N, C-alpha and C positions, 0 to 999 in steps of 0.2 A: 718557562715552562708552566708556571701557575696560571699565566694569562691565557695559554693555549688550552689549558684543561678547563678553565672558566668558560672560555669560548665554545668549546665542544659541548660542555654541560648546558649551556644556554641555547646552543643550536639544537641539541637533542630535545630539550624541553620545548622549544618552539616547534619542532617537527611533530612531537607527540600532540601538542595542542592543535596543531592543523589537522592531524589525522582524526582526533576526536571531535572537531568541529562538527562534521555531519551528524554526529550523534547527539551532541548538545544542541545543534541548530534544527532539531526535529520540528515538525509542525506543532502548532499549539493545540494538537488533538488531545481530547481527554477521554477518547473512546476508539479502540482499534478492533475493527471487525476482520477477523481472518476467515476467509471462505475457501474451503477445499473441495467442497461436495459437487458431484456431477448431478445431483438430483434436482429436478426442476423446482420442486416445492420448496426444497431447502434453501436453494439460491434466491428464489423469490421471497421468502419469509425472511431470510437474513437481510436483504436489502430493503424490504419494507420496514423492518424494525430499525435498521440503521437511519433510513429517512425520517421515520417518526421521531426518533431520538434527537435527529438534527432540528426537527421542527420544535423540539421541546428545549432548545438551547444548547445542546451538546455539539461539540465539534468532533465529528468523526474522521477516521482515515480508514481505508479499505485495503487489505492485502489479499490478492487472489493467487491461490497456489494450485497446483496440481490441475485436475480438469476444470476447476473453477476459472482458471487463468484464461480459458477459451472465451470467457465474457468479454475479455478486453481486446480480443483480436477482431479487426475491422471485418474481415470476410465472414467470420463465424457470427458476429453480431448482426451483420447485414442479412444473414440467412436465418436469423432467429425466429423460429415458430414454435418455440417452447412455451410452457405454461406462463400465463400472464398473471400479473398481480392485479390489484384493482383497475389499473389503467396503463400498464406497461409491462413488457417482458423484463427478465433479469438484465439482459444485455442493454435494454433501454434505460433501465434504472441506473446501470453503471454510468451511461452516458449523461444522465441527469445529475448524478452525484458530481461528475467531472465538471459539468457545466455550472454547478452551483459552488464551485471552489473546493470541493472535497478532494484531498490527495488520494488517489487510486493508483496502486501499484501492483505489478506481478511479482511473485517471488523472484529472488535473484537467481535461482536455478531453473525457473520455468523455460525461459527462452534457450538456454544452452543444451537443455535436454529434450527439445521439441524440435518441431518443424518450422516454427516461426522465428522472425528477427524483431528487433525493436521498431522497425519501419512498418511491421504488420499491426502494430498496436493503434487502438483508437487514439486520436489526437488528445493529448492531456493525460494519458496513462503513461506512468514511468515504470522503471525497474526498481525494485526496493533495495536498499542498502542496508545489509545485515547489521552493521554497528547502530544505526538509527532505529532500527525495529527492535534490536535487543534492549536498547535504552528504554524504548516505549514499554515494552514487556516487563522490563525490571522496575518501571515506575509505578508505585503503588497508587499514584493519583489517576493513572489511565486505567479505564475500564476495559477488560478484555473479553470479546465475544467470539467464539470459535463455532463455525458451521461446517 
């Protein structure tokens, strides 16, 4: 009986460790930009500042929620004629960040509550995992920017 109890206790601990792994295995980001605004200037400025921080040694991660999630949709990004930053639109800046190895995700509830699927996202954009984002938000070493 004691051996069975020990086995189940060990199995439960292993299962919890496996479930927590995504949160603990988060990217090495030390800055999280959460972008929800659908305002062109706000989107552009948030991404310009994120790229500037990256150029100054920060490892950013970007989370696109609500209307800002549309920046990660291929068809929306292709039709982007919105306000441009110094040399790119917000959708183009998202692509640039992805191309530079920055983790860019849409909120976990963006796709289930809209008209798009994961197949509609720009290559390299993922779907956020709430435990990993929650761990980042709780980490005092991660700078949090919301727009």
